[in-house]
N, C-alpha and C positions, 0 to 999 in steps of 0.2 A: 680254462677260464670260466668262472661261474657267470651266469646271466645277470646283467643289471636288472634290478626290479623297477619297473616304470609305472608311475602313477599318471593318469590322464584326467585332465579337466575338460569336459565337453566331448560330445559324440554326435556332432551335426555334420555339416558338409565336409569338414576336414577330419572326420573320423578315420579317413583313409590313412592319415599320418599315424594314428594309433595302431592300425592294422599292419602298417609297414614296420613299426617298432616292435611288433610282437614276433619274436624269433626264438621260440623256446629251444634251448640247447645250442643256439647259434649266437649267443651274446646278449640277448635281452628278451624280456617278457613283460607283458602288461599284467600287473598283479592287483591293481586297484583303479577304478574309474568312477568319476562323479559327473552327474548331469541332472539338472532339475526336472527334465522332461521324462515322464514314465515310459513313453514310447521309445525314446533313445536308450533308456536303461534296459529295456527289453531286448533291443537289438544288440547292445553291448554284451549282455549276458550270453547271447548266442555266439558272438564273436570271440569272447574270452570266458569260457565256461568255468575256469578255475579262479577267476579274479573276483575281488570284492567289488560289488557294484552298489553305489550309494547316491543319494541326492545331495549330500553335504560335501563341498569341496574341502572343508577343514579336515575331514576324516582322512582324505588322501594326503593332503599336505603334511599333516602332523603324524602320519604313520611312521613309526621308527624303522620299518623294514622297506621303505621306499628310497631308492637311490637317486632318482631324478624325476622331474615333473614335466609333462607336456601340457602347455596351455593352448588349446585349440578351440576356445570359446569365441563368441562374437567379439568384434574388434574393440568395442567400447569398454569391455570388461578386462582387457589384457593387463593394464597397469595394476589394478587392485589385486588380481590373482597372482601375477608374476611377482610383485613386491612381497606378498605374503609368503610365497614359496621361497624366495631368496632369503628373507629374514629367518625362515626355518632351516636355512643351510642346505637347501636342495637345489642342485644344478637345474636350470630351467631352460626349456625350449619354448619360445614364443612364436606362434604362427604370425606371418606377415599380414597386414602391416603391424608395426610394433604397438601402436595404439592410434587414436583418432585426433589427438592434439599434440603439439610440440611439448607442452608442459608435462603431459602424462608420460611421454617418451623419456624426457629428461629425468622424471621421477624414477623410472625403471633403471636407467643407467646409473643414477646416483645411488640407488639402493644396492645395485650389484657392486659398485665401487666401495661403498661403506661396509658392506658385509663380507666382501671378498668371495662371494658365491658366484659360480660360473654361470654366465648368461650367453645363450645362443639364439639367433634369430633365423626363422625358417624361410629365408629368401631362396627358394629352391631353384629359381631360374639361373642362378650362378652355376648350377650343375647340369643345366640342359646342354646336350651335345652341340646344338647350333650356337649357343652363346660361347661355349668353350672354344669352338672352332674360330669364331670371329675374334675372340680375345687373343688366341694364339697367333692368328694372322697379323693382327695389329702389333703385338709384341715383337714379332719377327721383322717388323719394318716394311711389310708388304705394300702399305699405302703411304709410307712416310709418317710424319707427325700429324696426329688427328687434329682437325680444325673445326669440323662441324658434324653433327649426328642428327639424322632425321628418323623418327619412328612413327609408323602408322600401325594402329591396332584395330583390326576388324573383329568385332565381338559378335559373331553370328548368333550365339546363344544368350546374348545379353538379356533379352526379354524373359527368358526362363530363369536365369541364375541371379539376376540383380533387381528385378522388379516384381517379385512374388513373395518376398519376405522382408526381414529387417534391413537388408541392404538398401532398400528403396527410401529409407528415412535418414535425413541428415543427422538426427540426434544419435544414430547408431554408427554412422560411417563418416561424417563430415561431407562426403561426396565421393564419386567414383574417380575423380582426379587424385584422390588419396587411396581409397580402398582398392580399386582395380589398378590404377597407374603406378602404385608403389612398386610393383614388380618391375615395370619397364623403366621407371626413373632410376631404380637401383642399378639395373643392367646398363643403362645409358651412362650413369656415373662411372661404373666399373670400366666400360670400354673407353671412355673419354679421359679417365684419370683425374677427375675433379668432381666437385659438388656444385650444384646450382647455387648461385649467389643472388641473381635477380630473375624474377619470373613475371610473366604477363599472360593472361588467359582469357578466352571467351568460350561460351557454351550455352546450351539451351536444353529444355525438355521438349523435344520436337515431335515425338511419336507416342510414347507411352502415357504421357500426361493427358492426352485426349481420349484415351481408351476408357469407356465407362464400366467395363466389365471387371469390377473389383470384388474381392471377397468381403464378407461382413466382418467387422472387428471381432477378433477371437476365433474366427473360423479357420480351421487348419488348411494348409495347402492341398490342392487337388492331387489325387493319386497320380495323374499324368502331368504333373507340373513341369516336368522336363521330358522331352522326347528328342531323339537325335535327328529325326527326319521330319517331324511335324511342326506345327505352330508357325507356318509360313503362308502368306507374308505376315509381317509383324502385327497388323491390325486384327488378325485372327486370334491373338492371344486372349486367354480367358483367366479368370480367378487371379487377377493381379492383386498386389498388396493394397489394403484399404487406403494407406497413405503413400503417395509418391511425390517427393519434393526434392529429388536429385536430378541432375542433368543426364540425358542419354547421348549427348554428343558434346565433345569439348576439344579445344585447340589450345596448346600451351607452347609458349616460347621461353627459352632459358638462356642466360649467360652464366657459364660456370666460373668458378674461382680461378681457373687456369686460363681463362680467355676463350675457351671453346664455346661456340654458339650451337644451340640444340633446339629441336622442336619435337613435339609429341602430339599425335592426334588419336582420338578414341571415338568409336561409333558403335552403338549397341543395337543397331537394326540393319546390319549388313547381311547378305546371304552367305558369306563365308566367314570362317573363324581362323585367323592366323595373325602373326606379327611380321611386319616388314621393317628391317633395319637398313638404313643407308649410312655408311660411315665414310666421310671424305677426308683424306689427308692432303698434305702438300705434294704428294707423289703418287696419287691414285685414289681409287675408291673401291669399296666392297659393298655388296648387297646380298641379302639372303632371299631365296625364292622357295617359300615353304619354310616351316620352322620345326619340323619333326624329322626323325630318321628317314633317310632316302631323299631329303630335300637337298638343295645346293646353295653354296655361297660362291658368288662370282666376283672376280677381281679384274678391274681394268687399270693397268698401270704402265703400259709400254709406250703409248703414243696417243695423240689426239685423233678423233674420228667422229663420224656420225654414230648413231647407236649401233652397237655390235652385240647381237645375241650371243655369238661365240666369243666369250670374254677371253682375256689373256690367261687367266687361271680359273679353273672350275673345280671346286672342292666339294665332295659329297659329305653331307652331314652324317657322322658315324651312327651306326646302330647303337641303341641304348642298351644298358645292362639288362633291362627287361622293360616291358611296356607299362609298368605300374606308375601312375601318377606323373603328369607333366613330362611325358615322353621319356620316362625312366629316370627323371631327376630325383624323385622323392626317395627312392632307396639309397641313392648316393648322398643325399642330404642327411638321411638318418645315419648312414655310415659315419659321416663326419661328426655328427652330434655325439654319437656313442663313443667315438674315439676321444672327443673333447671332454666328455664326462670322466673318462678313465685317466686321461693323460694331461689335459689342459693344452695350452699352447695356442698358436695362431690358427685361424680358420679362414676359409674362402668367404664365408658370410661374415658380416661385420655389424655389431651393434651400432657403431657410429654411422655407417652407411645406411642402416635401417632408419635411424633417427633422421638423417638428412633427406631420405626419400619421403618420409612423412612431412618434414618441414617444407619441402618443395610442393607437395600435394596440398597442404594446408594453405600456404600463402598463395598458391595458384588459384585455389578455390575462392579465397578472399578477393583476388583480382577479378575472377570470372563474375562474381556476384556484385561487383562494384564497377561495372562498366569497362572492365579490362584495364584498370589502372595498375601500373607496375608495383611489385612488392619486393622488398629486400628481405633475405633470409638471415636470421640470427644464427651465427655459428654456435657449436657446442662449446661449453666451458673447456679451456685448454687442458686442465688437469684430467678431466674425464676423457677427452680425446686421446691424450697421451697414454692413459691407463689401458684403454682398449686397443690402441695401436700396438702396444707391447704385448698383446696376447693376454691381457688381464693379469699382468704382473706388476707389483709395486716396485718402485726404485728402492735401492738400498737393501 
């Protein structure tokens, strides 16, 4: 089987996706990459020495020898680039979130529908071992029918990752209840078997907004912008983005279209970095302790009691295929995308679910910035929902 020839748009924070896709002799290779940043192009030339490296995305999209395109550029550019590649007939991988507005997400889905070109969304958490384990336990009836889901997201590196570049500005992200929470909202939808219908949120810029240590406009990020063990406590952060107008803590309540009630909390100045899911059914509950390989998912489902650390069932989170990207999820995500490019059919990730995660994040942000007033989410047009639910196959 010959390698699929992959074109890449962007080589920033998610350049790791391109490196994961580069498997010369094993099914795929990066043969062209575009990025407007000269420094990024220099790094890409080292990572992919045989690839065409350019500043013009059109060169990649329109190249006749490109079999598929990865869009891993900043969020607000996704719709324009994805639609251009779809219209060129190139199967497209779009990094999450799908885009930063519901309208732009719908434009991507309509373009895929109208052109018949394959569209794949990079919601890699659907391939994380902890998420797969929780979903399998729920599907097996371990806790009965899901009734409520609570998610807490402790973003210990938030000051490094989201307040030192374009992520800190609303015009590029809408806010972190979209950009960051789209991961967890998508997982929450998947575990609960429904999509958010009504949302209500509160939040604030509590820590990083008061920090005066900002870079000058146009000044590049500091060389030590991210360190695993440094930059603690949060007020010691330096060289923050010149503009910070997003929230660093947020609380979201949801009612799903199947009646499930859910909540999500996100904080970007915690000392630890992990996600905690609690899923309660009508016959038990489960909860993860840690979210990487070696962590545990505990189940309480045999009787009532006070808190019992020794749960009724304790399931170890499986080891990942390898440790590359999101606990080993990124290679599995790329495996699915490459199979989808070659064969089509249904995938574990979903363009509809990606759109609904963005819609929940957008409307929740509207609520947050309007005193916590509830918002109703507009569903996707039925014809589009049906098309993608059938694995991007037309009827007849």
